[in-house]
C-alpha positions in Angstrom: 20.2 -14.3 -13.6 18.4 -12.1 -11.2 20.5 -11.4 -7.8 18.1 -13.3 -4.8 17.0 -10.7 -2.6 16.8 -11.0 1.2 15.3 -9.0 3.7 14.8 -8.8 7.8 11.8 -8.0 9.9 11.3 -9.0 13.7 8.9 -10.2 16.1 7.8 -8.8 19.5 9.5 -10.2 22.3 12.8 -12.1 20.7 15.7 -10.7 19.1 16.4 -6.9 19.7 14.7 -6.2 22.6 14.7 -1.9 22.2 14.3 0.3 19.2 17.9 1.7 19.7 18.8 -2.2 19.3 16.4 -2.7 16.2 18.0 0.5 14.4 21.1 -0.9 14.9 20.6 -4.4 13.7 18.7 -2.4 10.3 22.7 -1.1 10.0 23.9 -4.4 10.1 21.9 -5.8 7.9 22.7 -3.2 5.2 25.8 -3.8 5.7 25.4 -7.7 5.2 24.1 -7.1 1.3 19.9 -7.3 2.8 18.0 -5.6 0.6 15.1 -4.7 2.7 13.8 -4.1 6.4 10.4 -4.1 7.5 9.3 -3.3 11.2 6.1 -4.8 12.4 3.3 -2.8 15.0 1.5 -4.4 17.7 -1.0 -2.6 19.5 0.4 -0.9 22.9 3.9 -2.0 21.3 6.9 0.8 19.8 5.3 2.1 16.7 6.7 1.3 12.8 6.9 4.6 11.7 9.5 6.3 14.6 11.9 3.4 14.4 11.6 3.8 10.4 12.8 7.2 10.9 15.6 6.4 12.7 16.5 3.8 10.3 16.3 5.9 7.4 19.1 8.8 9.2 21.2 5.8 9.6 21.2 3.4 6.4 21.8 4.6 2.9 20.6 1.9 0.7 18.4 -0.7 2.3 14.4 -0.5 1.6 12.6 0.9 4.5 9.1 -0.3 5.3 5.7 -0.9 7.9 5.2 -4.8 7.9 2.4 -3.7 8.8 0.1 -1.0 9.9 -3.4 -1.2 9.7 -6.5 1.2 8.6 -8.7 1.3 12.2 -5.8 2.7 13.9 -4.8 5.6 10.9 -7.1 6.9 8.4 -5.8 7.5 4.9 -4.1 11.1 4.6 -2.3 10.3 7.8 -0.9 7.2 6.3 -0.1 8.5 3.1 1.6 11.4 5.3 3.8 8.6 7.4 5.0 7.1 3.7 5.6 10.0 1.8 7.4 11.6 4.9 9.2 7.9 5.4 10.1 8.0 1.6 11.0 12.0 1.6 13.9 10.6 4.6 15.2 7.7 3.0 15.2 9.2 -0.5 12.9 7.2 -1.6 13.0 3.7 -0.3 9.9 3.8 1.4 7.4 0.4 1.6 4.0 0.5 2.6 2.7 -3.0 4.4 -0.7 -3.2 5.2 -3.1 -5.5 7.0 -6.3 -5.8 8.2 -5.6 -4.9 11.9 -6.0 -8.5 13.3 -9.9 -8.8 14.7 -7.5 -10.1 18.0 -6.0 -7.4 19.0 -9.0 -5.2 18.3 -11.3 -7.2 21.0 -8.6 -7.8 23.2 -6.6 -4.4 23.2 -9.3 -2.3 22.7 -8.4 -1.3 19.4 -10.1 0.8 17.4 -12.6 0.9 20.6 -10.5 4.0 21.9 -12.7 6.0 19.1 -16.4 6.0 21.2 -18.9 4.2 18.8 -16.6 2.9 16.0 -16.3 -0.9 15.9 -13.9 -3.7 13.8 -14.9 -4.9 10.9 -15.3 -5.3 7.4 -11.4 -5.0 7.1 -11.4 -5.9 3.4 -13.8 -3.4 2.6 -11.5 -1.1 4.2 -8.4 -2.1 2.1 -10.2 -2.2 -1.1 -11.3 1.7 -0.5 -7.8 2.8 1.3 -5.1 1.6 -1.4 -6.6 4.0 -4.5 -7.0 6.7 -2.1 -3.4 6.4 -0.5 -1.8 6.1 -4.0 -4.3 9.1 -5.2 -2.9 11.1 -2.3 1.1 9.8 -2.8 0.6 11.3 -6.5 0.0 14.7 -5.3 -3.8 14.7 -6.1 -6.0 16.7 -4.6 -9.1 14.0 -3.6 -12.6 14.1 -3.5 -13.9 10.9 -2.3 -17.3 9.3 -0.5 -17.2 5.7 0.5 -19.1 3.1 3.0 -15.8 3.3 5.2 -13.8 6.8 3.9 -14.5 10.3 3.3 -12.5 12.7 2.0 -12.9 16.4 0.7 -10.6 17.7 -1.6 -8.0 16.4 0.8 -4.3 17.0 -0.5 -0.8 16.8 1.0 1.3 19.9 1.4 4.4 18.1 0.5 5.8 17.4 -2.7 4.7 13.8 -4.4 6.7 10.9 -4.5 10.0 10.1 -5.7 8.6 7.2 -7.4 5.3 5.2 -7.0 5.8 3.5 -3.0 5.4 -0.4 -3.0 2.4 -1.5 -1.2 2.2 -5.0 0.6 -0.5 -6.4 1.9 -0.3 -8.6 5.4 -1.1 -12.6 4.1 -3.8 -14.2 6.2 -7.1 -16.0 4.5 -8.0 -16.4 1.1 -9.5 -13.5 0.3 -7.2 -11.5 1.4 -4.9 -13.2 -1.0 -7.2 -12.7 -3.6 -7.2 -8.8 -3.4 -3.9 -9.0 -3.3 -3.5 -10.5 -7.0 -5.9 -7.3 -7.2 -4.7 -4.5 -5.8 -1.3 -5.3 -4.2 2.4 -5.1 -5.4 3.3 -7.6 -2.7 1.8 -9.7 -0.1 3.6 -10.9 3.4 3.0 -14.4 4.1 2.0 -15.2 8.0 5.1 -16.1 10.4 5.4 -19.7 10.8 4.4 -20.4 7.4 5.4 -24.3 5.5 6.5 -24.9 2.1 3.2 -26.7 1.6 1.4 -23.4 3.2 3.4 -21.1 0.7 2.9 -22.9 -2.6 -1.1 -22.3 -1.7 -0.7 -19.2 -0.9 1.6 -18.5 -4.3 -1.3 -20.6 -6.5 -4.2 -18.5 -5.0 -2.9 -15.1 -6.0 -1.3 -15.8 -9.2 -5.2 -17.2 -10.3 -6.4 -13.7 -8.9 -3.4 -11.9 -10.6 -4.4 -13.4 -14.2 -7.8 -12.9 -13.6 -7.4 -9.2 -13.2 -5.4 -9.3 -16.3 -2.2 -8.1 -14.7 1.1 -9.6 -15.8 2.8 -12.6 -13.9 5.1 -11.5 -11.5 3.5 -8.5 -10.6 3.1 -9.6 -6.9 6.4 -10.4 -4.8 6.2 -13.1 -2.0 8.0 -12.0 1.1 7.5 -14.6 3.8 8.6 -13.9 7.6 10.7 -16.8 8.2 11.7 -17.0 11.9 15.6 -18.1 12.4 17.4 -19.4 15.2 21.3 -19.9 14.8 23.3 -22.6 16.8 26.0 -25.0 16.7 23.6 -27.2 18.4 20.8 -27.7 16.2 18.9 -29.2 19.2 19.4 -26.0 21.2 18.6 -23.4 18.1 14.9 -25.6 17.8 14.1 -25.1 21.3 14.8 -21.4 21.1 11.7 -21.3 18.6 9.6 -23.2 20.8 7.5 -20.3 22.5 7.6 -18.2 19.9 5.8 -21.0 17.7 3.2 -22.1 20.2 2.4 -18.1 20.6 1.6 -18.1 16.9 -0.4 -21.4 16.6 -2.7 -20.1 19.7 -4.0 -17.6 17.3 -6.6 -18.6 15.1 -5.6 -16.7 11.8 -2.8 -19.7 11.7 -5.0 -22.5 11.4 -4.9 -22.7 7.6 -1.4 -23.2 8.1 -1.8 -26.2 10.7 -4.5 -27.4 7.6 -2.5 -27.3 4.6 0.5 -28.8 6.3 -0.9 -31.9 8.1 0.3 -30.2 12.2 -1.4 -31.3 15.1 -1.2 -29.5 18.3 -2.7 -29.2 21.4 -4.2 -25.6 20.8 -6.0 -25.2 24.0 -2.8 -26.7 26.3 -1.3 -24.2 24.4 -3.5 -21.5 25.1 -3.8 -22.8 28.7 -0.3 -21.7 29.0 0.0 -18.9 27.9 -3.0 -17.7 30.3 -0.9 -18.9 33.3 2.2 -18.2 32.3 3.8 -21.2 32.4 5.7 -20.6 29.1 7.8 -23.2 30.0 5.3 -25.6 28.7 5.3 -24.5 25.7 8.9 -26.3 25.2 7.0 -29.7 25.7 3.9 -28.8 23.5 5.4 -28.0 20.5 7.1 -31.0 19.2 10.8 -30.8 17.0 8.9 -31.3 13.9 6.6 -28.8 14.2 9.4 -26.4 14.9 11.3 -27.6 11.6 8.4 -27.2 9.4 7.8 -23.9 10.8 11.3 -21.9 11.0 14.7 -22.2 10.0 16.0 -23.0 13.0 19.5 -24.9 13.3 23.0 -24.6 12.0 24.4 -22.0 10.2 24.1 -24.2 7.2 20.6 -25.9 7.5 19.1 -21.6 8.4 20.6 -21.4 4.3 19.2 -24.7 3.0 15.5 -24.3 4.6 15.7 -20.5 3.1 16.3 -22.0 -0.5 13.3 -24.1 -0.1 11.2 -21.4 0.9 12.8 -19.8 -2.4 11.9 -22.8 -4.2 8.2 -22.8 -3.6 7.8 -19.2 -4.5 9.2 -17.0 -1.9 10.8 -14.1 -3.7 11.8 -12.3 -0.6 12.6 -14.2 2.9 12.3 -12.1 5.3 14.7 -13.2 8.2 12.9 -12.9 12.0 16.1 -13.4 14.2 15.4 -14.6 17.7 17.7 -15.5 20.2 20.3 -12.9 22.0 23.1 -14.1 19.0 20.3 -12.2 16.7 23.1 -9.7 15.2 25.3 -13.3 14.3 22.1 -14.4 13.1 22.2 -11.6 10.5 25.8 -11.7 9.5 25.7 -15.2 8.9 23.4 -14.4 6.4 25.8 -12.0 5.1 26.7 -11.7 1.2 28.2 -9.3 -0.9 26.8 -6.8 -3.0 26.9 -7.0 -6.6 
């Protein structure tokens, strides 16, 4: 049987708190037998490519990728330049994670409205045009293209093609993105705070699209970001995850997870707690059972068992998101020998 993979990812404000700490955690993950590290990028926070470049120099084996960047704050040739540079630095270990750009972030934080006259819209249409353009640019081709969202006139990167075809993963949110992933992507990154029933639905939709597109079964890798909080006191581990879970479920994009799993939360109350800075209220508003359904929070054994539950649901690449001051211990607890 093929070796089961495991990856590392992050969430802003939890776990490692600075760029150097994030890089150090990736080095530990490689020593601990992890296969992949994906670095998220949130508006007005640390940029993913800089940190991934540092990781590339500090590691030798582990695969490195964006998880995710978007087509609204970067244009096609810049994305291609970024991923090829990372692939060069890492000697062929790069992964490109792309997403829709988050309508919430775009409206709240002013991206892409920093560009005069540009507005967020048609995220799937952008990706439909973008992915083939990225692949052509990475192959070393000179690209001329006129589309609805992008126009390129004899654009060619000035440094050699990538060592291999760089895998492209889509940040998963909504059935239309799942269908598109089945058609175009090498993998999906299932949303934070996913549940076993939700994962099964994602796998089914993506595989249906994969089959309808005449792609070979198994063409799409299923990654899932799984919050991991570890303590010998299960209740402490669960409580540590509550504020993060509450923040996630305020996002309308998390509504499909709630519907697929039968989760009921007072979302307006969660929003009021966040708006007024009363974060401790989230500890009471988010029930223990919701944390247990949406994270891996508990003893080391419990976390390992939860990861296996997600694997059985169809996740082929669990991406552990360690939180708490003991985030390095969380990584060590998942250590496994390399073959």
